[in-house]
N, CA, C and O of each residue as an XYZ file, in Angstrom:
184
protein
N      -1.312    -74.198    -73.840
C      -1.299    -73.115    -74.804
C      -0.078    -72.223    -74.620
O       0.633    -71.950    -75.588
N       0.183    -71.759    -73.385
C       1.352    -70.935    -73.124
C       2.471    -71.808    -72.557
O       2.216    -72.803    -71.878
N       3.700    -71.423    -72.844
C       4.842    -72.174    -72.318
C       5.597    -71.329    -71.311
O       5.455    -70.106    -71.283
N       6.397    -71.982    -70.488
C       7.160    -71.285    -69.459
C       8.627    -71.114    -69.846
O       9.464    -70.874    -68.976
N       8.948    -71.229    -71.114
C      10.356    -71.192    -71.511
C      10.987    -69.826    -71.307
O      12.166    -69.756    -70.961
N      10.261    -68.746    -71.503
C      10.821    -67.407    -71.346
C      10.585    -66.792    -69.990
O      10.941    -65.637    -69.757
N       9.987    -67.550    -69.096
C       9.616    -66.990    -67.801
C      10.844    -66.601    -66.979
O      10.851    -65.538    -66.357
N      11.870    -67.429    -66.963
C      13.060    -67.134    -66.159
C      13.750    -65.871    -66.609
O      14.194    -65.070    -65.786
N      13.843    -65.689    -67.913
C      14.497    -64.495    -68.447
C      13.720    -63.239    -68.078
O      14.315    -62.217    -67.735
N      12.426    -63.307    -68.147
C      11.594    -62.157    -67.790
C      11.741    -61.839    -66.310
O      11.813    -60.669    -65.935
N      11.786    -62.850    -65.473
C      11.946    -62.613    -64.038
C      13.299    -61.969    -63.737
O      13.374    -61.047    -62.925
N      14.363    -62.438    -64.377
C      15.673    -61.819    -64.177
C      15.682    -60.376    -64.671
O      16.303    -59.513    -64.051
N      15.004    -60.111    -65.772
C      14.940    -58.742    -66.290
C      14.184    -57.831    -65.324
O      14.579    -56.682    -65.123
N      13.111    -58.329    -64.730
C      12.362    -57.517    -63.760
C      13.184    -57.244    -62.506
O      13.145    -56.138    -61.969
N      13.922    -58.238    -62.040
C      14.782    -58.043    -60.871
C      15.858    -57.014    -61.182
O      16.129    -56.128    -60.371
N      16.473    -57.130    -62.360
C      17.496    -56.169    -62.769
C      16.927    -54.764    -62.867
O      17.582    -53.797    -62.478
N      15.716    -54.647    -63.384
C      15.064    -53.347    -63.479
C      14.800    -52.759    -62.097
O      15.021    -51.567    -61.881
N      14.332    -53.575    -61.165
C      14.071    -53.082    -59.809
C      15.353    -52.647    -59.116
O      15.365    -51.634    -58.416
N      16.432    -53.402    -59.303
C      17.721    -53.028    -58.701
C      18.218    -51.722    -59.303
O      18.708    -50.856    -58.579
N      18.098    -51.569    -60.611
C      18.536    -50.335    -61.264
C      17.720    -49.139    -60.770
O      18.280    -48.074    -60.510
N      16.419    -49.304    -60.642
C      15.588    -48.212    -60.139
C      15.941    -47.859    -58.701
O      15.961    -46.683    -58.338
N      16.221    -48.867    -57.881
C      16.603    -48.608    -56.495
C      17.926    -47.842    -56.441
O      18.069    -46.912    -55.648
N      18.886    -48.224    -57.272
C      20.160    -47.506    -57.298
C      19.985    -46.065    -57.753
O      20.621    -45.166    -57.202
N      19.148    -45.831    -58.731
C      18.906    -44.464    -59.201
C      18.281    -43.618    -58.096
O      18.669    -42.467    -57.896
N      17.322    -44.183    -57.385
C      16.673    -43.441    -56.299
C      17.664    -43.162    -55.172
O      17.714    -42.049    -54.649
N      18.446    -44.164    -54.800
C      19.417    -43.988    -53.712
C      20.460    -42.954    -54.083
O      20.796    -42.094    -53.270
N      20.979    -43.027    -55.306
C      21.997    -42.060    -55.711
C      21.427    -40.658    -55.870
O      22.130    -39.680    -55.616
N      20.182    -40.538    -56.279
C      19.598    -39.203    -56.394
C      19.345    -38.587    -55.020
O      19.402    -37.367    -54.865
N      19.067    -39.424    -54.027
C      18.824    -38.902    -52.680
C      20.139    -38.618    -51.956
O      20.305    -37.554    -51.359
N      21.081    -39.579    -52.012
C      22.320    -39.458    -51.246
C      23.534    -39.126    -52.101
O      24.660    -39.210    -51.610
N      23.348    -38.757    -53.345
C      24.468    -38.553    -54.257
C      25.434    -37.485    -53.808
O      26.646    -37.697    -53.843
N      24.924    -36.331    -53.382
C      25.816    -35.244    -52.984
C      26.557    -35.582    -51.696
O      27.719    -35.208    -51.535
N      25.902    -36.280    -50.785
C      26.565    -36.667    -49.538
C      27.693    -37.660    -49.808
O      28.763    -37.571    -49.206
N      27.450    -38.596    -50.706
C      28.479    -39.575    -51.055
C      29.644    -38.874    -51.747
O      30.803    -39.181    -51.469
N      29.348    -37.944    -52.639
C      30.409    -37.205    -53.337
C      31.236    -36.379    -52.358
O      32.460    -36.323    -52.482
N      30.591    -35.741    -51.392
C      31.317    -34.959    -50.394
C      32.187    -35.850    -49.518
O      33.326    -35.496    -49.214
N      31.664    -37.000    -49.110
C      32.446    -37.917    -48.289
C      33.645    -38.438    -49.073
O      34.744    -38.546    -48.529
N      33.441    -38.760    -50.344
C      34.531    -39.243    -51.186
C      35.592    -38.163    -51.347
O      36.786    -38.458    -51.298
N      35.170    -36.915    -51.539
C      36.124    -35.811    -51.667
C      36.915    -35.620    -50.384
O      38.117    -35.359    -50.433
N      36.262    -35.744    -49.243
C      36.970    -35.613    -47.967
C      37.996    -36.707    -47.781
O      39.084    -36.457    -47.262
N      37.665    -37.915    -48.196
C      38.614    -39.039    -48.069
C      39.820    -38.800    -48.982
O      40.965    -39.004    -48.577
N      39.554    -38.367    -50.212
C      40.644    -38.117    -51.155
C      41.516    -36.959    -50.677
O      42.740    -37.020    -50.792
N      40.909    -35.922    -50.149
C      41.672    -34.761    -49.664
C      42.502    -35.080    -48.429
O      43.478    -34.380    -48.159
N      42.148    -36.110    -47.672
C      42.905    -36.434    -46.462
C      44.228    -37.110    -46.788
O      45.124    -37.135    -45.944
N      44.373    -37.657    -47.982
C      45.650    -38.258    -48.378
C      46.623    -37.160    -48.788
O      46.229    -36.167    -49.400
N      47.908    -37.346    -48.444
C      48.889    -36.304    -48.812
C      49.157    -36.225    -50.303
O      49.955    -35.398    -50.744
């Protein structure tokens, strides 16, 4: 009755969604620290 033709696409979409959510959480937690570190690196160049 059901086919598995769209299963792979759905699995890739779920993986992509989980990766995107993980990146959003990581950047919201460590975003200011990363920005400060990046600014310090840029400021150290003449």
